[in-house]
VEXKOL-879281 format. One record per residue: residue in one letter; x, y, z of N, C-alpha, C in turn. Coordinates in steps of 0.1 Angstrom, whole numbers, plus 5000, padded with zeros to 4 digits. Layout:
# residues N
('a', (X, Y, Z), (X, Y, Z), (X, Y, Z)) ...
# end
This chain:
# residues 171
('m', (2211, 2473, 7199), (2209, 2481, 7210), (2204, 2474, 7222)) ('k', (2197, 2463, 7220), (2191, 2456, 7232), (2201, 2452, 7242)) ('p', (2212, 2445, 7238), (2223, 2442, 7248), (2229, 2454, 7255)) ('l', (2231, 2465, 7248), (2236, 2477, 7254), (2227, 2483, 7264)) ('l', (2214, 2483, 7260), (2204, 2489, 7269), (2203, 2480, 7282)) ('k', (2203, 2467, 7280), (2202, 2458, 7291), (2214, 2460, 7301)) ('a', (2226, 2460, 7295), (2238, 2462, 7303), (2238, 2475, 7311)) ('q', (2232, 2485, 7305), (2231, 2498, 7312), (2219, 2500, 7321)) ('g', (2210, 2490, 7321), (2197, 2491, 7328), (2188, 2502, 7323)) ('c', (2187, 2502, 7310), (2178, 2512, 7303), (2168, 2505, 7294)) ('a', (2158, 2513, 7291), (2148, 2509, 7282), (2146, 2520, 7271)) ('l', (2143, 2516, 7259), (2141, 2525, 7248), (2128, 2522, 7242)) ('v', (2119, 2533, 7241), (2106, 2531, 7236), (2104, 2541, 7225)) ('l', (2099, 2536, 7213), (2096, 2545, 7202), (2081, 2545, 7200)) ('s', (2075, 2557, 7197), (2061, 2557, 7194), (2059, 2567, 7183)) ('d', (2048, 2565, 7175), (2044, 2574, 7164), (2030, 2579, 7167)) ('k', (2027, 2591, 7162), (2014, 2597, 7163), (2011, 2605, 7151)) ('p', (2000, 2603, 7144), (1997, 2611, 7133), (1992, 2625, 7137)) ('e', (1996, 2635, 7130), (1992, 2649, 7133), (1989, 2656, 7120)) ('e', (1980, 2665, 7121), (1976, 2674, 7109), (1980, 2688, 7112)) ('v', (1988, 2694, 7103), (1993, 2708, 7105), (1990, 2715, 7092)) ('a', (1982, 2725, 7092), (1979, 2733, 7081), (1974, 2725, 7069)) ('g', (1967, 2714, 7071), (1961, 2706, 7061), (1971, 2695, 7056)) ('w', (1983, 2694, 7062), (1993, 2684, 7058), (1993, 2673, 7069)) ('h', (1995, 2661, 7065), (1996, 2650, 7074), (2011, 2647, 7078)) ('y', (2013, 2647, 7091), (2027, 2644, 7096), (2026, 2632, 7105)) ('i', (2037, 2625, 7106), (2039, 2615, 7116), (2050, 2620, 7126)) ('k', (2046, 2621, 7138), (2055, 2625, 7149), (2060, 2613, 7156)) ('a', (2073, 2611, 7156), (2079, 2600, 7163), (2085, 2606, 7176)) ('v', (2083, 2598, 7187), (2089, 2602, 7200), (2097, 2590, 7204)) ('v', (2110, 2592, 7208), (2118, 2582, 7214), (2121, 2585, 7228)) ('k', (2120, 2576, 7237), (2122, 2578, 7251), (2132, 2568, 7257)) ('l', (2143, 2573, 7263), (2153, 2565, 7269), (2151, 2566, 7284)) ('t', (2149, 2555, 7291), (2145, 2555, 7305), (2155, 2546, 7313)) ('d', (2159, 2551, 7325), (2167, 2543, 7334), (2157, 2535, 7342)) ('v', (2157, 2522, 7340), (2147, 2513, 7346), (2147, 2513, 7362)) ('e', (2159, 2516, 7367), (2160, 2516, 7382), (2154, 2529, 7388)) ('t', (2157, 2540, 7382), (2152, 2553, 7388), (2139, 2558, 7382)) ('g', (2137, 2554, 7370), (2125, 2559, 7362), (2128, 2572, 7355)) ('e', (2140, 2577, 7357), (2143, 2590, 7350), (2146, 2587, 7335)) ('g', (2143, 2597, 7327), (2145, 2595, 7313), (2146, 2608, 7305)) ('i', (2150, 2606, 7293), (2150, 2618, 7284), (2143, 2613, 7271)) ('d', (2138, 2623, 7264), (2132, 2619, 7251), (2135, 2629, 7240)) ('a', (2132, 2626, 7228), (2134, 2634, 7217), (2123, 2631, 7207)) ('a', (2119, 2641, 7199), (2109, 2639, 7189), (2113, 2645, 7176)) ('a', (2107, 2640, 7165), (2109, 2645, 7152), (2096, 2642, 7144)) ('s', (2094, 2650, 7134), (2082, 2648, 7126), (2086, 2647, 7111)) ('a', (2078, 2640, 7104), (2080, 2639, 7089), (2066, 2640, 7082)) ('r', (2066, 2648, 7072), (2054, 2650, 7064), (2051, 2639, 7054)) ('e', (2039, 2634, 7054), (2036, 2624, 7044), (2033, 2631, 7030)) ('p', (2039, 2627, 7020), (2036, 2633, 7007), (2022, 2628, 7003)) ('e', (2016, 2636, 6994), (2002, 2632, 6989), (2002, 2619, 6983)) ('s', (2012, 2616, 6976), (2014, 2602, 6970), (2029, 2600, 6966)) ('k', (2032, 2588, 6965), (2046, 2585, 6961), (2045, 2573, 6951)) ('k', (2050, 2576, 6939), (2049, 2566, 6928), (2053, 2552, 6932)) ('g', (2045, 2543, 6930), (2048, 2529, 6932), (2045, 2524, 6947)) ('m', (2039, 2533, 6955), (2036, 2530, 6969), (2022, 2532, 6972)) ('d', (2016, 2522, 6980), (2003, 2524, 6985), (2003, 2533, 6997)) ('t', (1991, 2537, 7002), (1990, 2546, 7013), (1997, 2542, 7026)) ('s', (1997, 2529, 7029), (2003, 2524, 7041), (2019, 2525, 7040)) ('q', (2024, 2523, 7027), (2038, 2524, 7025), (2043, 2539, 7027)) ('v', (2034, 2548, 7022), (2037, 2562, 7023), (2038, 2566, 7038)) ('t', (2029, 2561, 7046), (2029, 2564, 7060), (2041, 2558, 7067)) ('g', (2044, 2545, 7062), (2055, 2538, 7068), (2069, 2545, 7065)) ('t', (2070, 2551, 7053), (2083, 2559, 7051), (2084, 2571, 7059)) ('a', (2072, 2578, 7061), (2072, 2590, 7070), (2076, 2586, 7084)) ('s', (2070, 2575, 7089), (2073, 2570, 7102), (2088, 2566, 7104)) ('s', (2093, 2559, 7094), (2108, 2555, 7095), (2117, 2568, 7095)) ('y', (2113, 2578, 7087), (2121, 2590, 7086), (2120, 2597, 7099)) ('a', (2109, 2599, 7105), (2107, 2606, 7118), (2114, 2599, 7129)) ('r', (2113, 2585, 7129), (2120, 2578, 7140), (2135, 2579, 7138)) ('k', (2140, 2579, 7126), (2154, 2580, 7124), (2159, 2593, 7130)) ('y', (2152, 2604, 7127), (2157, 2617, 7132), (2154, 2619, 7147)) ('a', (2144, 2613, 7152), (2142, 2613, 7167), (2154, 2606, 7174)) ('l', (2158, 2594, 7169), (2169, 2587, 7174), (2182, 2595, 7172)) ('s', (2183, 2601, 7161), (2195, 2609, 7158), (2196, 2621, 7169)) ('g', (2185, 2627, 7172), (2185, 2638, 7181), (2188, 2633, 7195)) ('l', (2182, 2621, 7199), (2184, 2616, 7213), (2199, 2612, 7215)) ('f', (2205, 2605, 7205), (2218, 2600, 7207), (2229, 2608, 7200)) ('a', (2226, 2620, 7195), (2235, 2629, 7188), (2242, 2622, 7177)) ('l', (2235, 2615, 7169), (2240, 2607, 7157), (2241, 2616, 7145)) ('d', (2250, 2614, 7136), (2251, 2621, 7124), (2256, 2611, 7113)) ('d', (2249, 2610, 7102), (2253, 2601, 7091), (2255, 2610, 7079)) ('t', (2267, 2614, 7077), (2271, 2623, 7066), (2269, 2617, 7053)) ('k', (2267, 2604, 7052), (2264, 2597, 7040), (2249, 2597, 7036)) ('d', (2241, 2603, 7045), (2226, 2604, 7044), (2223, 2611, 7031)) ('a', (2213, 2606, 7023), (2209, 2612, 7011), (2204, 2626, 7013)) ('d', (2199, 2629, 7025), (2194, 2643, 7028), (2205, 2653, 7027)) ('t', (2217, 2649, 7029), (2228, 2659, 7030), (2235, 2660, 7017)) ('q', (2233, 2651, 7007), (2241, 2651, 6995), (2239, 2663, 6986)) ('d', (2227, 2668, 6984), (2225, 2679, 6974), (2227, 2692, 6980)) ('n', (2226, 2694, 6993), (2227, 2708, 6999), (2239, 2710, 7007)) ('r', (2248, 2700, 7008), (2260, 2701, 7017), (2268, 2713, 7014)) ('s', (2271, 2716, 7001), (2280, 2726, 6997), (2273, 2740, 6997)) ('s', (2260, 2740, 6997), (2253, 2753, 6997), (2251, 2759, 7011)) ('q', (2253, 2751, 7021), (2251, 2756, 7035), (2264, 2760, 7041)) ('p', (2265, 2772, 7047), (2278, 2776, 7053), (2281, 2767, 7065)) ('a', (2294, 2764, 7066), (2298, 2757, 7078), (2297, 2765, 7090)) ('p', (2294, 2759, 7102), (2293, 2767, 7114), (2307, 2773, 7118)) ('a', (2307, 2784, 7125), (2319, 2790, 7129), (2328, 2780, 7137)) ('k', (2341, 2781, 7135), (2350, 2772, 7142), (2358, 2780, 7153)) ('s', (2350, 2786, 7162), (2357, 2793, 7172), (2351, 2789, 7186)) ('s', (2357, 2794, 7196), (2352, 2790, 7210), (2338, 2796, 7212)) ('a', (2334, 2806, 7204), (2321, 2811, 7205), (2310, 2803, 7199)) ('n', (2314, 2792, 7192), (2304, 2783, 7186), (2298, 2775, 7197)) ('p', (2285, 2777, 7199), (2278, 2770, 7210), (2275, 2755, 7208)) ('a', (2277, 2751, 7196), (2274, 2737, 7193), (2286, 2728, 7197)) ('a', (2282, 2717, 7204), (2292, 2707, 7208), (2295, 2698, 7196)) ('k', (2307, 2696, 7192), (2311, 2688, 7181), (2311, 2673, 7185)) ('t', (2306, 2665, 7176), (2306, 2651, 7179), (2317, 2643, 7171)) ('g', (2326, 2651, 7165), (2336, 2644, 7156), (2331, 2643, 7142)) ('e', (2319, 2646, 7139), (2313, 2646, 7126), (2313, 2660, 7121)) ('s', (2307, 2662, 7109), (2306, 2675, 7102), (2295, 2684, 7107)) ('k', (2285, 2678, 7113), (2273, 2686, 7118), (2274, 2689, 7133)) ('p', (2272, 2702, 7137), (2272, 2705, 7151), (2260, 2700, 7157)) ('i', (2260, 2698, 7170), (2248, 2694, 7178), (2245, 2706, 7187)) ('y', (2234, 2712, 7186), (2230, 2724, 7194), (2222, 2718, 7206)) ('r', (2227, 2722, 7218), (2222, 2716, 7231), (2217, 2727, 7240)) ('c', (2207, 2723, 7248), (2202, 2731, 7259), (2213, 2735, 7269)) ('a', (2214, 2747, 7273), (2224, 2751, 7282), (2222, 2745, 7296)) ('d', (2210, 2742, 7300), (2208, 2736, 7313), (2208, 2721, 7314)) ('c', (2200, 2714, 7305), (2199, 2700, 7306), (2208, 2692, 7296)) ('g', (2213, 2699, 7286), (2222, 2693, 7277), (2215, 2685, 7266)) ('k', (2201, 2685, 7266), (2193, 2678, 7256), (2195, 2685, 7242)) ('p', (2197, 2677, 7232), (2199, 2683, 7219), (2186, 2689, 7213)) ('f', (2187, 2700, 7206), (2176, 2705, 7199), (2175, 2697, 7186)) ('v', (2162, 2693, 7183), (2160, 2685, 7171), (2150, 2693, 7162)) ('e', (2150, 2690, 7149), (2141, 2696, 7140), (2127, 2694, 7143)) ('v', (2119, 2704, 7144), (2105, 2703, 7146), (2097, 2712, 7137)) ('c', (2084, 2709, 7136), (2075, 2717, 7128), (2065, 2723, 7137)) ('d', (2063, 2736, 7136), (2053, 2743, 7145), (2039, 2742, 7140)) ('q', (2029, 2747, 7147), (2015, 2746, 7143), (2012, 2753, 7130)) ('q', (2020, 2763, 7126), (2018, 2770, 7114), (2025, 2763, 7102)) ('g', (2031, 2751, 7105), (2038, 2744, 7094), (2052, 2748, 7091)) ('n', (2058, 2757, 7100), (2071, 2762, 7098), (2081, 2752, 7104)) ('v', (2091, 2749, 7096), (2102, 2739, 7101), (2112, 2747, 7109)) ('w', (2115, 2742, 7121), (2125, 2749, 7129), (2137, 2739, 7130)) ('s', (2148, 2743, 7124), (2161, 2735, 7125), (2166, 2736, 7139)) ('p', (2175, 2727, 7143), (2181, 2728, 7156), (2188, 2742, 7158)) ('q', (2195, 2746, 7147), (2203, 2758, 7148), (2193, 2770, 7149)) ('r', (2182, 2770, 7142), (2172, 2781, 7143), (2166, 2782, 7157)) ('q', (2163, 2770, 7163), (2157, 2769, 7176), (2167, 2775, 7186)) ('y', (2180, 2770, 7185), (2190, 2774, 7194), (2192, 2790, 7194)) ('a', (2192, 2795, 7182), (2194, 2810, 7180), (2182, 2817, 7186)) ('a', (2170, 2813, 7184), (2158, 2819, 7189), (2157, 2818, 7204)) ('a', (2161, 2807, 7210), (2161, 2805, 7224), (2171, 2814, 7231)) ('a', (2183, 2815, 7225), (2194, 2823, 7231), (2189, 2838, 7230)) ('k', (2183, 2842, 7219), (2179, 2856, 7218), (2168, 2859, 7228)) ('a', (2159, 2850, 7230), (2148, 2852, 7240), (2152, 2851, 7254)) ('s', (2164, 2846, 7257), (2168, 2844, 7271), (2175, 2857, 7276)) ('a', (2172, 2860, 7289), (2178, 2872, 7295), (2193, 2871, 7296)) ('d', (2198, 2859, 7297), (2213, 2858, 7299), (2220, 2853, 7286)) ('g', (2212, 2852, 7275), (2218, 2848, 7262), (2221, 2833, 7261)) ('k', (2216, 2825, 7270), (2218, 2810, 7270), (2206, 2804, 7263)) ('a', (2208, 2795, 7254), (2197, 2787, 7247), (2193, 2776, 7256)) ('r', (2180, 2776, 7259), (2174, 2765, 7267), (2162, 2759, 7260)) ('c', (2161, 2746, 7262), (2149, 2739, 7256), (2136, 2744, 7262)) ('k', (2125, 2740, 7256), (2112, 2744, 7261), (2110, 2740, 7275)) ('a', (2114, 2728, 7278), (2112, 2722, 7292), (2119, 2731, 7302)) ('c', (2132, 2734, 7299), (2140, 2742, 7309), (2135, 2756, 7310)) ('r', (2130, 2762, 7298), (2124, 2775, 7299), (2112, 2775, 7308)) ('g', (2104, 2764, 7307), (2092, 2763, 7316), (2096, 2762, 7330)) ('k', (2107, 2755, 7333), (2111, 2754, 7347), (2115, 2767, 7353)) ('q', (2120, 2776, 7344), (2124, 2790, 7349), (2112, 2799, 7349)) ('g', (2101, 2794, 7345), (2089, 2803, 7345), (2089, 2812, 7333)) ('v', (2096, 2809, 7323), (2097, 2818, 7311), (2085, 2814, 7302)) ('a', (2077, 2823, 7299), (2066, 2821, 7290), (2070, 2827, 7276)) ('d', (2071, 2818, 7266), (2074, 2823, 7253), (2064, 2818, 7243)) ('g', (2063, 2825, 7232), (2053, 2821, 7222), (2060, 2817, 7209)) ('w', (2073, 2815, 7209), (2079, 2812, 7196), (2080, 2797, 7194)) ('n', (2077, 2788, 7203), (2076, 2774, 7200), (2066, 2767, 7209)) 
# end
């Protein structure tokens, strides 16, 4: 990535922050892509819960795996990446219905099997998040809730809803 970032005049910064939600420990990873000339940037975040223990791992290794997982999904959200060979998709791929293949499907396809749900205004992809009550919000669930809450039926990210002065309590 470093040669590509340098060639485009961009910087990429990853950070982790421990959080506690409903008694569970999470690692929240934030990835920020910045244009070094203008200072403008976009970011994405993802969280991963630390298990209470993992056989054969000490506590620092458990935290490290949660960090790696969260960073992977933050980067996936930022760059619209999809790895269909990911172990996370192996067991449940056939049990999840495929998204509709019509012009009404709001998700932009990336050439892979998973749709990317994006904000109608800024184009930023929705990424999986965990709310303060410990509920996991998939990109598709966030997109649907944002579209339903919108007066014009368009799904917008939290930042763009804030720019419009929309106060919502769902995320």
